[in-house]
PDB file of N, CA, C and O in Angstrom:
ATOM      1  N   MET A   1     -95.672  88.230  25.287  1.00  0.00           N
ATOM      2  CA  MET A   1     -97.029  88.274  25.804  1.00  0.00           C
ATOM      3  C   MET A   1     -97.077  88.833  27.227  1.00  0.00           C
ATOM      4  O   MET A   1     -97.986  89.588  27.573  1.00  0.00           O
ATOM      5  N   LEU A   2     -96.097  88.461  28.044  1.00  0.00           N
ATOM      6  CA  LEU A   2     -96.083  88.952  29.417  1.00  0.00           C
ATOM      7  C   LEU A   2     -95.952  90.469  29.452  1.00  0.00           C
ATOM      8  O   LEU A   2     -96.577  91.129  30.283  1.00  0.00           O
ATOM      9  N   GLY A   3     -95.137  91.029  28.546  1.00  0.00           N
ATOM     10  CA  GLY A   3     -94.978  92.482  28.489  1.00  0.00           C
ATOM     11  C   GLY A   3     -96.290  93.192  28.213  1.00  0.00           C
ATOM     12  O   GLY A   3     -96.566  94.240  28.798  1.00  0.00           O
ATOM     13  N   MET A   4     -97.098  92.630  27.327  1.00  0.00           N
ATOM     14  CA  MET A   4     -98.399  93.227  27.023  1.00  0.00           C
ATOM     15  C   MET A   4     -99.338  93.129  28.217  1.00  0.00           C
ATOM     16  O   MET A   4    -100.129  94.040  28.462  1.00  0.00           O
ATOM     17  N   GLN A   5     -99.257  92.028  28.961  1.00  0.00           N
ATOM     18  CA  GLN A   5    -100.097  91.873  30.140  1.00  0.00           C
ATOM     19  C   GLN A   5     -99.719  92.895  31.207  1.00  0.00           C
ATOM     20  O   GLN A   5    -100.592  93.462  31.864  1.00  0.00           O
ATOM     21  N   VAL A   6     -98.428  93.130  31.378  1.00  0.00           N
ATOM     22  CA  VAL A   6     -97.974  94.136  32.344  1.00  0.00           C
ATOM     23  C   VAL A   6     -98.445  95.508  31.916  1.00  0.00           C
ATOM     24  O   VAL A   6     -98.928  96.283  32.741  1.00  0.00           O
ATOM     25  N   TRP A   7     -98.309  95.824  30.618  1.00  0.00           N
ATOM     26  CA  TRP A   7     -98.743  97.129  30.119  1.00  0.00           C
ATOM     27  C   TRP A   7    -100.248  97.290  30.328  1.00  0.00           C
ATOM     28  O   TRP A   7    -100.700  98.335  30.797  1.00  0.00           O
ATOM     29  N   ALA A   8    -101.021  96.270  29.985  1.00  0.00           N
ATOM     30  CA  ALA A   8    -102.475  96.345  30.136  1.00  0.00           C
ATOM     31  C   ALA A   8    -102.853  96.523  31.600  1.00  0.00           C
ATOM     32  O   ALA A   8    -103.746  97.306  31.923  1.00  0.00           O
ATOM     33  N   GLY A   9    -102.175  95.799  32.485  1.00  0.00           N
ATOM     34  CA  GLY A   9    -102.448  95.956  33.909  1.00  0.00           C
ATOM     35  C   GLY A   9    -102.128  97.356  34.395  1.00  0.00           C
ATOM     36  O   GLY A   9    -102.854  97.918  35.216  1.00  0.00           O
ATOM     37  N   SER A  10    -101.038  97.917  33.888  1.00  0.00           N
ATOM     38  CA  SER A  10    -100.664  99.288  34.264  1.00  0.00           C
ATOM     39  C   SER A  10    -101.688 100.286  33.755  1.00  0.00           C
ATOM     40  O   SER A  10    -102.026 101.246  34.448  1.00  0.00           O
ATOM     41  N   ALA A  11    -102.179 100.062  32.554  1.00  0.00           N
ATOM     42  CA  ALA A  11    -103.184 100.969  31.988  1.00  0.00           C
ATOM     43  C   ALA A  11    -104.457 100.943  32.826  1.00  0.00           C
ATOM     44  O   ALA A  11    -105.036 101.993  33.104  1.00  0.00           O
ATOM     45  N   TRP A  12    -104.898  99.752  33.230  1.00  0.00           N
ATOM     46  CA  TRP A  12    -106.095  99.649  34.065  1.00  0.00           C
ATOM     47  C   TRP A  12    -105.870 100.299  35.425  1.00  0.00           C
ATOM     48  O   TRP A  12    -106.762 100.962  35.955  1.00  0.00           O
ATOM     49  N   LEU A  13    -104.693 100.114  35.984  1.00  0.00           N
ATOM     50  CA  LEU A  13    -104.383 100.730  37.274  1.00  0.00           C
ATOM     51  C   LEU A  13    -104.428 102.251  37.159  1.00  0.00           C
ATOM     52  O   LEU A  13    -104.962 102.930  38.036  1.00  0.00           O
ATOM     53  N   GLY A  14    -103.867 102.778  36.082  1.00  0.00           N
ATOM     54  CA  GLY A  14    -103.909 104.223  35.860  1.00  0.00           C
ATOM     55  C   GLY A  14    -105.331 104.726  35.708  1.00  0.00           C
ATOM     56  O   GLY A  14    -105.698 105.750  36.285  1.00  0.00           O
ATOM     57  N   ALA A  15    -106.131 104.013  34.936  1.00  0.00           N
ATOM     58  CA  ALA A  15    -107.534 104.414  34.745  1.00  0.00           C
ATOM     59  C   ALA A  15    -108.288 104.366  36.068  1.00  0.00           C
ATOM     60  O   ALA A  15    -109.077 105.262  36.370  1.00  0.00           O
ATOM     61  N   ASP A  16    -108.049 103.330  36.851  1.00  0.00           N
ATOM     62  CA  ASP A  16    -108.707 103.218  38.158  1.00  0.00           C
ATOM     63  C   ASP A  16    -108.322 104.376  39.071  1.00  0.00           C
ATOM     64  O   ASP A  16    -109.166 104.908  39.793  1.00  0.00           O
ATOM     65  N   ALA A  17    -107.056 104.765  39.041  1.00  0.00           N
ATOM     66  CA  ALA A  17    -106.596 105.879  39.876  1.00  0.00           C
ATOM     67  C   ALA A  17    -107.272 107.183  39.468  1.00  0.00           C
ATOM     68  O   ALA A  17    -107.688 107.966  40.322  1.00  0.00           O
ATOM     69  N   VAL A  18    -107.382 107.415  38.162  1.00  0.00           N
ATOM     70  CA  VAL A  18    -108.039 108.638  37.677  1.00  0.00           C
ATOM     71  C   VAL A  18    -109.509 108.649  38.075  1.00  0.00           C
ATOM     72  O   VAL A  18    -110.025 109.680  38.506  1.00  0.00           O
ATOM     73  N   ILE A  19    -110.181 107.525  37.937  1.00  0.00           N
ATOM     74  CA  ILE A  19    -111.603 107.445  38.304  1.00  0.00           C
ATOM     75  C   ILE A  19    -111.783 107.668  39.804  1.00  0.00           C
ATOM     76  O   ILE A  19    -112.706 108.367  40.223  1.00  0.00           O
ATOM     77  N   ALA A  20    -110.905 107.076  40.610  1.00  0.00           N
ATOM     78  CA  ALA A  20    -111.008 107.259  42.066  1.00  0.00           C
ATOM     79  C   ALA A  20    -110.784 108.722  42.438  1.00  0.00           C
ATOM     80  O   ALA A  20    -111.518 109.267  43.262  1.00  0.00           O
ATOM     81  N   TRP A  21    -109.791 109.357  41.849  1.00  0.00           N
ATOM     82  CA  TRP A  21    -109.494 110.763  42.150  1.00  0.00           C
ATOM     83  C   TRP A  21    -110.644 111.663  41.713  1.00  0.00           C
ATOM     84  O   TRP A  21    -111.039 112.571  42.444  1.00  0.00           O
ATOM     85  N   THR A  22    -111.183 111.410  40.518  1.00  0.00           N
ATOM     86  CA  THR A  22    -112.297 112.209  40.015  1.00  0.00           C
ATOM     87  C   THR A  22    -113.522 112.040  40.908  1.00  0.00           C
ATOM     88  O   THR A  22    -114.221 113.013  41.193  1.00  0.00           O
ATOM     89  N   THR A  23    -113.784 110.821  41.347  1.00  0.00           N
ATOM     90  CA  THR A  23    -114.907 110.563  42.246  1.00  0.00           C
ATOM     91  C   THR A  23    -114.753 111.357  43.540  1.00  0.00           C
ATOM     92  O   THR A  23    -115.717 111.945  44.030  1.00  0.00           O
ATOM     93  N   GLU A  24    -113.550 111.371  44.088  1.00  0.00           N
ATOM     94  CA  GLU A  24    -113.281 112.127  45.320  1.00  0.00           C
ATOM     95  C   GLU A  24    -113.592 113.608  45.121  1.00  0.00           C
ATOM     96  O   GLU A  24    -114.255 114.222  45.956  1.00  0.00           O
ATOM     97  N   TYR A  25    -113.113 114.184  44.015  1.00  0.00           N
ATOM     98  CA  TYR A  25    -113.344 115.606  43.777  1.00  0.00           C
ATOM     99  C   TYR A  25    -114.799 115.904  43.430  1.00  0.00           C
ATOM    100  O   TYR A  25    -115.295 116.977  43.772  1.00  0.00           O
ATOM    101  N   PHE A  26    -115.499 114.981  42.759  1.00  0.00           N
ATOM    102  CA  PHE A  26    -116.934 115.176  42.538  1.00  0.00           C
ATOM    103  C   PHE A  26    -117.645 115.287  43.878  1.00  0.00           C
ATOM    104  O   PHE A  26    -118.503 116.150  44.063  1.00  0.00           O
ATOM    105  N   GLY A  27    -117.290 114.417  44.807  1.00  0.00           N
ATOM    106  CA  GLY A  27    -117.898 114.462  46.137  1.00  0.00           C
ATOM    107  C   GLY A  27    -117.634 115.774  46.847  1.00  0.00           C
ATOM    108  O   GLY A  27    -118.535 116.344  47.463  1.00  0.00           O
ATOM    109  N   LEU A  28    -116.400 116.257  46.764  1.00  0.00           N
ATOM    110  CA  LEU A  28    -116.058 117.544  47.379  1.00  0.00           C
ATOM    111  C   LEU A  28    -116.852 118.681  46.743  1.00  0.00           C
ATOM    112  O   LEU A  28    -117.332 119.577  47.438  1.00  0.00           O
ATOM    113  N   ALA A  29    -116.987 118.641  45.432  1.00  0.00           N
ATOM    114  CA  ALA A  29    -117.721 119.696  44.735  1.00  0.00           C
ATOM    115  C   ALA A  29    -119.196 119.691  45.128  1.00  0.00           C
ATOM    116  O   ALA A  29    -119.780 120.749  45.362  1.00  0.00           O
ATOM    117  N   VAL A  30    -119.795 118.510  45.200  1.00  0.00           N
ATOM    118  CA  VAL A  30    -121.206 118.414  45.585  1.00  0.00           C
ATOM    119  C   VAL A  30    -121.395 118.913  47.013  1.00  0.00           C
ATOM    120  O   VAL A  30    -122.340 119.653  47.286  1.00  0.00           O
ATOM    121  N   GLU A  31    -120.509 118.520  47.927  1.00  0.00           N
ATOM    122  CA  GLU A  31    -120.606 119.003  49.315  1.00  0.00           C
ATOM    123  C   GLU A  31    -120.532 120.516  49.365  1.00  0.00           C
ATOM    124  O   GLU A  31    -121.321 121.148  50.067  1.00  0.00           O
ATOM    125  N   GLN A  32    -119.593 121.113  48.629  1.00  0.00           N
ATOM    126  CA  GLN A  32    -119.444 122.565  48.643  1.00  0.00           C
ATOM    127  C   GLN A  32    -120.675 123.242  48.062  1.00  0.00           C
ATOM    128  O   GLN A  32    -121.153 124.237  48.607  1.00  0.00           O
ATOM    129  N   MET A  33    -121.187 122.711  46.962  1.00  0.00           N
ATOM    130  CA  MET A  33    -122.375 123.310  46.356  1.00  0.00           C
ATOM    131  C   MET A  33    -123.568 123.250  47.300  1.00  0.00           C
ATOM    132  O   MET A  33    -124.339 124.206  47.387  1.00  0.00           O
ATOM    133  N   ARG A  34    -123.726 122.145  48.001  1.00  0.00           N
ATOM    134  CA  ARG A  34    -124.841 122.030  48.948  1.00  0.00           C
ATOM    135  C   ARG A  34    -124.651 122.969  50.134  1.00  0.00           C
ATOM    136  O   ARG A  34    -125.622 123.549  50.621  1.00  0.00           O
ATOM    137  N   ARG A  35    -123.416 123.128  50.606  1.00  0.00           N
ATOM    138  CA  ARG A  35    -123.156 124.081  51.704  1.00  0.00           C
ATOM    139  C   ARG A  35    -123.513 125.501  51.291  1.00  0.00           C
ATOM    140  O   ARG A  35    -123.953 126.303  52.114  1.00  0.00           O
ATOM    141  N   GLU A  36    -123.317 125.811  49.995  1.00  0.00           N
ATOM    142  CA  GLU A  36    -123.627 127.141  49.485  1.00  0.00           C
ATOM    143  C   GLU A  36    -125.111 127.320  49.191  1.00  0.00           C
ATOM    144  O   GLU A  36    -125.530 128.382  48.731  1.00  0.00           O
ATOM    145  N   GLY A  37    -125.907 126.288  49.454  1.00  0.00           N
ATOM    146  CA  GLY A  37    -127.342 126.390  49.264  1.00  0.00           C
ATOM    147  C   GLY A  37    -127.834 125.976  47.892  1.00  0.00           C
ATOM    148  O   GLY A  37    -129.021 126.112  47.596  1.00  0.00           O
ATOM    149  N   ARG A  38    -126.955 125.478  47.057  1.00  0.00           N
ATOM    150  CA  ARG A  38    -127.391 125.013  45.740  1.00  0.00           C
ATOM    151  C   ARG A  38    -128.079 123.663  45.865  1.00  0.00           C
ATOM    152  O   ARG A  38    -127.702 122.831  46.690  1.00  0.00           O
ATOM    153  N   ARG A  39    -129.079 123.464  45.045  1.00  0.00           N
ATOM    154  CA  ARG A  39    -129.805 122.197  45.039  1.00  0.00           C
ATOM    155  C   ARG A  39    -129.094 121.224  44.110  1.00  0.00           C
ATOM    156  O   ARG A  39    -128.927 121.499  42.922  1.00  0.00           O
ATOM    157  N   VAL A  40    -128.680 120.101  44.647  1.00  0.00           N
ATOM    158  CA  VAL A  40    -128.034 119.047  43.867  1.00  0.00           C
ATOM    159  C   VAL A  40    -128.814 117.763  44.120  1.00  0.00           C
ATOM    160  O   VAL A  40    -128.705 117.162  45.189  1.00  0.00           O
ATOM    161  N   ASP A  41    -129.595 117.348  43.138  1.00  0.00           N
ATOM    162  CA  ASP A  41    -130.460 116.179  43.289  1.00  0.00           C
ATOM    163  C   ASP A  41    -129.668 114.880  43.224  1.00  0.00           C
ATOM    164  O   ASP A  41    -128.832 114.689  42.341  1.00  0.00           O
ATOM    165  N   ASP A  42    -129.943 113.998  44.167  1.00  0.00           N
ATOM    166  CA  ASP A  42    -129.311 112.680  44.152  1.00  0.00           C
ATOM    167  C   ASP A  42    -129.696 111.896  42.896  1.00  0.00           C
ATOM    168  O   ASP A  42    -128.907 111.094  42.395  1.00  0.00           O
ATOM    169  N   GLU A  43    -130.908 112.129  42.391  1.00  0.00           N
ATOM    170  CA  GLU A  43    -131.339 111.446  41.168  1.00  0.00           C
ATOM    171  C   GLU A  43    -130.457 111.833  39.983  1.00  0.00           C
ATOM    172  O   GLU A  43    -130.147 110.994  39.138  1.00  0.00           O
ATOM    173  N   VAL A  44    -130.060 113.080  39.921  1.00  0.00           N
ATOM    174  CA  VAL A  44    -129.175 113.535  38.842  1.00  0.00           C
ATOM    175  C   VAL A  44    -127.775 112.957  39.042  1.00  0.00           C
ATOM    176  O   VAL A  44    -127.144 112.503  38.087  1.00  0.00           O
ATOM    177  N   LEU A  45    -127.297 112.974  40.277  1.00  0.00           N
ATOM    178  CA  LEU A  45    -125.965 112.446  40.562  1.00  0.00           C
ATOM    179  C   LEU A  45    -125.838 110.963  40.210  1.00  0.00           C
ATOM    180  O   LEU A  45    -124.751 110.491  39.878  1.00  0.00           O
ATOM    181  N   ALA A  46    -126.938 110.242  40.284  1.00  0.00           N
ATOM    182  CA  ALA A  46    -126.911 108.818  39.944  1.00  0.00           C
ATOM    183  C   ALA A  46    -126.530 108.591  38.488  1.00  0.00           C
ATOM    184  O   ALA A  46    -126.142 107.482  38.119  1.00  0.00           O
ATOM    185  N   HIS A  47    -126.635 109.629  37.651  1.00  0.00           N
ATOM    186  CA  HIS A  47    -126.319 109.503  36.233  1.00  0.00           C
ATOM    187  C   HIS A  47    -124.995 110.169  35.853  1.00  0.00           C
ATOM    188  O   HIS A  47    -124.660 110.248  34.671  1.00  0.00           O
ATOM    189  N   VAL A  48    -124.253 110.640  36.833  1.00  0.00           N
ATOM    190  CA  VAL A  48    -122.957 111.274  36.585  1.00  0.00           C
ATOM    191  C   VAL A  48    -121.868 110.222  36.742  1.00  0.00           C
ATOM    192  O   VAL A  48    -121.839 109.482  37.725  1.00  0.00           O
ATOM    193  N   SER A  49    -120.984 110.167  35.772  1.00  0.00           N
ATOM    194  CA  SER A  49    -119.916 109.165  35.804  1.00  0.00           C
ATOM    195  C   SER A  49    -118.547 109.836  35.902  1.00  0.00           C
ATOM    196  O   SER A  49    -118.279 110.809  35.197  1.00  0.00           O
ATOM    197  N   PRO A  50    -117.682 109.317  36.775  1.00  0.00           N
ATOM    198  CA  PRO A  50    -116.318 109.844  36.849  1.00  0.00           C
ATOM    199  C   PRO A  50    -115.409 109.243  35.779  1.00  0.00           C
ATOM    200  O   PRO A  50    -114.221 109.560  35.727  1.00  0.00           O
ATOM    201  N   ALA A  51    -115.953 108.389  34.936  1.00  0.00           N
ATOM    202  CA  ALA A  51    -115.151 107.711  33.908  1.00  0.00           C
ATOM    203  C   ALA A  51    -115.169 108.523  32.618  1.00  0.00           C
ATOM    204  O   ALA A  51    -115.792 108.122  31.635  1.00  0.00           O
ATOM    205  N   HIS A  52    -114.498 109.639  32.623  1.00  0.00           N
ATOM    206  CA  HIS A  52    -114.362 110.451  31.417  1.00  0.00           C
ATOM    207  C   HIS A  52    -112.879 110.616  31.147  1.00  0.00           C
ATOM    208  O   HIS A  52    -112.053 110.250  31.982  1.00  0.00           O
ATOM    209  N   SER A  53    -112.536 111.155  30.005  1.00  0.00           N
ATOM    210  CA  SER A  53    -111.118 111.204  29.656  1.00  0.00           C
ATOM    211  C   SER A  53    -110.642 112.563  29.164  1.00  0.00           C
ATOM    212  O   SER A  53    -109.549 112.657  28.606  1.00  0.00           O
ATOM    213  N   GLU A  54    -111.424 113.614  29.352  1.00  0.00           N
ATOM    214  CA  GLU A  54    -111.014 114.926  28.867  1.00  0.00           C
ATOM    215  C   GLU A  54    -109.732 115.417  29.517  1.00  0.00           C
ATOM    216  O   GLU A  54    -108.982 116.180  28.908  1.00  0.00           O
ATOM    217  N   ASN A  55    -109.471 114.991  30.744  1.00  0.00           N
ATOM    218  CA  ASN A  55    -108.308 115.489  31.486  1.00  0.00           C
ATOM    219  C   ASN A  55    -107.138 114.506  31.476  1.00  0.00           C
ATOM    220  O   ASN A  55    -106.229 114.626  32.297  1.00  0.00           O
ATOM    221  N   ILE A  56    -107.148 113.537  30.559  1.00  0.00           N
ATOM    222  CA  ILE A  56    -106.097 112.525  30.531  1.00  0.00           C
ATOM    223  C   ILE A  56    -105.286 112.670  29.245  1.00  0.00           C
ATOM    224  O   ILE A  56    -105.851 112.798  28.159  1.00  0.00           O
ATOM    225  N   ASN A  57    -103.978 112.649  29.371  1.00  0.00           N
ATOM    226  CA  ASN A  57    -103.076 112.705  28.229  1.00  0.00           C
ATOM    227  C   ASN A  57    -102.710 111.273  27.842  1.00  0.00           C
ATOM    228  O   ASN A  57    -101.932 110.621  28.538  1.00  0.00           O
ATOM    229  N   PHE A  58    -103.265 110.788  26.744  1.00  0.00           N
ATOM    230  CA  PHE A  58    -103.017 109.420  26.310  1.00  0.00           C
ATOM    231  C   PHE A  58    -101.775 109.301  25.422  1.00  0.00           C
ATOM    232  O   PHE A  58    -101.382 108.190  25.067  1.00  0.00           O
ATOM    233  N   PHE A  59    -101.158 110.411  25.064  1.00  0.00           N
ATOM    234  CA  PHE A  59    -100.148 110.383  24.017  1.00  0.00           C
ATOM    235  C   PHE A  59     -98.738 110.695  24.482  1.00  0.00           C
ATOM    236  O   PHE A  59     -97.928 111.163  23.682  1.00  0.00           O
ATOM    237  N   GLY A  60     -98.422 110.459  25.715  1.00  0.00           N
ATOM    238  CA  GLY A  60     -97.053 110.674  26.145  1.00  0.00           C
ATOM    239  C   GLY A  60     -96.961 111.140  27.579  1.00  0.00           C
ATOM    240  O   GLY A  60     -97.949 111.195  28.311  1.00  0.00           O
ATOM    241  N   ALA A  61     -95.764 111.467  27.949  1.00  0.00           N
ATOM    242  CA  ALA A  61     -95.484 111.895  29.317  1.00  0.00           C
ATOM    243  C   ALA A  61     -95.758 113.388  29.477  1.00  0.00           C
ATOM    244  O   ALA A  61     -95.736 114.150  28.511  1.00  0.00           O
ATOM    245  N   ILE A  62     -96.012 113.775  30.691  1.00  0.00           N
ATOM    246  CA  ILE A  62     -96.156 115.188  31.007  1.00  0.00           C
ATOM    247  C   ILE A  62     -95.150 115.536  32.100  1.00  0.00           C
ATOM    248  O   ILE A  62     -94.732 114.674  32.873  1.00  0.00           O
ATOM    249  N   GLU A  63     -94.778 116.781  32.151  1.00  0.00           N
ATOM    250  CA  GLU A  63     -93.892 117.237  33.211  1.00  0.00           C
ATOM    251  C   GLU A  63     -94.731 117.973  34.242  1.00  0.00           C
ATOM    252  O   GLU A  63     -95.578 118.798  33.899  1.00  0.00           O
ATOM    253  N   VAL A  64     -94.486 117.669  35.498  1.00  0.00           N
ATOM    254  CA  VAL A  64     -95.244 118.282  36.582  1.00  0.00           C
ATOM    255  C   VAL A  64     -94.266 118.933  37.542  1.00  0.00           C
ATOM    256  O   VAL A  64     -93.300 118.309  37.979  1.00  0.00           O
ATOM    257  N   ASP A  65     -94.523 120.184  37.864  1.00  0.00           N
ATOM    258  CA  ASP A  65     -93.728 120.893  38.862  1.00  0.00           C
ATOM    259  C   ASP A  65     -94.319 120.541  40.231  1.00  0.00           C
ATOM    260  O   ASP A  65     -95.286 121.154  40.681  1.00  0.00           O
ATOM    261  N   ILE A  66     -93.722 119.551  40.874  1.00  0.00           N
ATOM    262  CA  ILE A  66     -94.263 119.024  42.130  1.00  0.00           C
ATOM    263  C   ILE A  66     -94.364 120.116  43.189  1.00  0.00           C
ATOM    264  O   ILE A  66     -95.377 120.208  43.882  1.00  0.00           O
ATOM    265  N   ASP A  67     -93.334 120.939  43.324  1.00  0.00           N
ATOM    266  CA  ASP A  67     -93.365 121.993  44.340  1.00  0.00           C
ATOM    267  C   ASP A  67     -94.512 122.970  44.095  1.00  0.00           C
ATOM    268  O   ASP A  67     -95.184 123.382  45.041  1.00  0.00           O
ATOM    269  N   ALA A  68     -94.742 123.344  42.838  1.00  0.00           N
ATOM    270  CA  ALA A  68     -95.832 124.268  42.520  1.00  0.00           C
ATOM    271  C   ALA A  68     -97.186 123.614  42.795  1.00  0.00           C
ATOM    272  O   ALA A  68     -98.101 124.267  43.296  1.00  0.00           O
ATOM    273  N   GLU A  69     -97.315 122.341  42.471  1.00  0.00           N
ATOM    274  CA  GLU A  69     -98.572 121.640  42.737  1.00  0.00           C
ATOM    275  C   GLU A  69     -98.825 121.533  44.242  1.00  0.00           C
ATOM    276  O   GLU A  69     -99.944 121.767  44.698  1.00  0.00           O
ATOM    277  N   LEU A  70     -97.807 121.185  45.004  1.00  0.00           N
ATOM    278  CA  LEU A  70     -97.964 121.073  46.451  1.00  0.00           C
ATOM    279  C   LEU A  70     -98.296 122.416  47.081  1.00  0.00           C
ATOM    280  O   LEU A  70     -99.017 122.474  48.077  1.00  0.00           O
ATOM    281  N   ALA A  71     -97.770 123.506  46.503  1.00  0.00           N
ATOM    282  CA  ALA A  71     -98.046 124.842  47.035  1.00  0.00           C
ATOM    283  C   ALA A  71     -99.518 125.224  46.873  1.00  0.00           C
ATOM    284  O   ALA A  71    -100.014 126.092  47.591  1.00  0.00           O
ATOM    285  N   GLN A  72    -100.217 124.583  45.938  1.00  0.00           N
ATOM    286  CA  GLN A  72    -101.631 124.891  45.701  1.00  0.00           C
ATOM    287  C   GLN A  72    -102.568 124.168  46.662  1.00  0.00           C
ATOM    288  O   GLN A  72    -103.758 124.479  46.715  1.00  0.00           O
ATOM    289  N   LEU A  73    -102.052 123.220  47.412  1.00  0.00           N
ATOM    290  CA  LEU A  73    -102.909 122.453  48.309  1.00  0.00           C
ATOM    291  C   LEU A  73    -103.417 123.323  49.450  1.00  0.00           C
ATOM    292  O   LEU A  73    -102.684 124.134  50.018  1.00  0.00           O
ATOM    293  N   GLY A  74    -104.687 123.131  49.765  1.00  0.00           N
ATOM    294  CA  GLY A  74    -105.281 123.854  50.881  1.00  0.00           C
ATOM    295  C   GLY A  74    -104.997 123.147  52.189  1.00  0.00           C
ATOM    296  O   GLY A  74    -104.267 122.156  52.208  1.00  0.00           O
ATOM    297  N   PRO A  75    -105.555 123.632  53.276  1.00  0.00           N
ATOM    298  CA  PRO A  75    -105.304 123.037  54.591  1.00  0.00           C
ATOM    299  C   PRO A  75    -105.820 121.602  54.719  1.00  0.00           C
ATOM    300  O   PRO A  75    -105.366 120.855  55.586  1.00  0.00           O
ATOM    301  N   THR A  76    -106.765 121.217  53.860  1.00  0.00           N
ATOM    302  CA  THR A  76    -107.284 119.848  53.912  1.00  0.00           C
ATOM    303  C   THR A  76    -106.452 118.878  53.083  1.00  0.00           C
ATOM    304  O   THR A  76    -106.684 117.669  53.117  1.00  0.00           O
ATOM    305  N   GLY A  77    -105.486 119.404  52.341  1.00  0.00           N
ATOM    306  CA  GLY A  77    -104.655 118.550  51.500  1.00  0.00           C
ATOM    307  C   GLY A  77    -105.164 118.413  50.076  1.00  0.00           C
ATOM    308  O   GLY A  77    -104.602 117.649  49.292  1.00  0.00           O
ATOM    309  N   TYR A  78    -106.217 119.140  49.730  1.00  0.00           N
ATOM    310  CA  TYR A  78    -106.779 119.105  48.389  1.00  0.00           C
ATOM    311  C   TYR A  78    -106.506 120.420  47.673  1.00  0.00           C
ATOM    312  O   TYR A  78    -106.322 121.457  48.309  1.00  0.00           O
ATOM    313  N   ARG A  79    -106.481 120.369  46.341  1.00  0.00           N
ATOM    314  CA  ARG A  79    -106.423 121.597  45.557  1.00  0.00           C
ATOM    315  C   ARG A  79    -107.781 122.285  45.682  1.00  0.00           C
ATOM    316  O   ARG A  79    -108.800 121.612  45.833  1.00  0.00           O
ATOM    317  N   PRO A  80    -107.806 123.605  45.620  1.00  0.00           N
ATOM    318  CA  PRO A  80    -109.100 124.296  45.710  1.00  0.00           C
ATOM    319  C   PRO A  80    -109.973 123.958  44.499  1.00  0.00           C
ATOM    320  O   PRO A  80    -109.474 123.761  43.391  1.00  0.00           O
ATOM    321  N   LEU A  81    -111.267 123.895  44.731  1.00  0.00           N
ATOM    322  CA  LEU A  81    -112.204 123.647  43.647  1.00  0.00           C
ATOM    323  C   LEU A  81    -112.340 124.894  42.793  1.00  0.00           C
ATOM    324  O   LEU A  81    -112.257 126.014  43.298  1.00  0.00           O
ATOM    325  N   ARG A  82    -112.548 124.699  41.510  1.00  0.00           N
ATOM    326  CA  ARG A  82    -112.788 125.828  40.614  1.00  0.00           C
ATOM    327  C   ARG A  82    -114.248 126.220  40.755  1.00  0.00           C
ATOM    328  O   ARG A  82    -115.137 125.389  40.571  1.00  0.00           O
ATOM    329  N   VAL A  83    -114.496 127.459  41.075  1.00  0.00           N
ATOM    330  CA  VAL A  83    -115.852 127.937  41.304  1.00  0.00           C
ATOM    331  C   VAL A  83    -116.313 128.685  40.059  1.00  0.00           C
ATOM    332  O   VAL A  83    -115.619 129.563  39.546  1.00  0.00           O
ATOM    333  N   ARG A  84    -117.506 128.312  39.585  1.00  0.00           N
ATOM    334  CA  ARG A  84    -118.105 128.991  38.440  1.00  0.00           C
ATOM    335  C   ARG A  84    -119.480 129.501  38.845  1.00  0.00           C
ATOM    336  O   ARG A  84    -120.113 128.952  39.747  1.00  0.00           O
ATOM    337  N   ASP A  85    -119.936 130.547  38.177  1.00  0.00           N
ATOM    338  CA  ASP A  85    -121.252 131.099  38.472  1.00  0.00           C
ATOM    339  C   ASP A  85    -122.372 130.199  37.984  1.00  0.00           C
ATOM    340  O   ASP A  85    -123.452 130.171  38.575  1.00  0.00           O
ATOM    341  N   THR A  86    -122.122 129.460  36.902  1.00  0.00           N
ATOM    342  CA  THR A  86    -123.139 128.583  36.351  1.00  0.00           C
ATOM    343  C   THR A  86    -122.587 127.166  36.278  1.00  0.00           C
ATOM    344  O   THR A  86    -121.375 126.957  36.247  1.00  0.00           O
ATOM    345  N   LEU A  87    -123.483 126.213  36.253  1.00  0.00           N
ATOM    346  CA  LEU A  87    -123.051 124.816  36.168  1.00  0.00           C
ATOM    347  C   LEU A  87    -122.771 124.417  34.738  1.00  0.00           C
ATOM    348  O   LEU A  87    -121.941 123.540  34.498  1.00  0.00           O
ATOM    349  N   PHE A  88    -123.446 125.043  33.771  1.00  0.00           N
ATOM    350  CA  PHE A  88    -123.293 124.632  32.378  1.00  0.00           C
ATOM    351  C   PHE A  88    -122.973 125.799  31.505  1.00  0.00           C
ATOM    352  O   PHE A  88    -122.810 125.639  30.295  1.00  0.00           O
TER     353      PHE A  88
END
């Protein structure tokens, strides 16, 4: 039983980390869009949730090239945002 509790706690910790990271990048994206003159309504943002799972691999380990990932970081310590011409 203790093993399952540890696993469940780890799963929640992982989910919390993903949600926190996604929230941070949502904020960066909104700031950039507003700086570019795009209208981003706070009323719409109130309905956006960082709790999604499209970018999460639930079925095993992944390999990450740490040096390549670190090389992508900008001067602020973040990866550059992906810029698209349209929102949808």
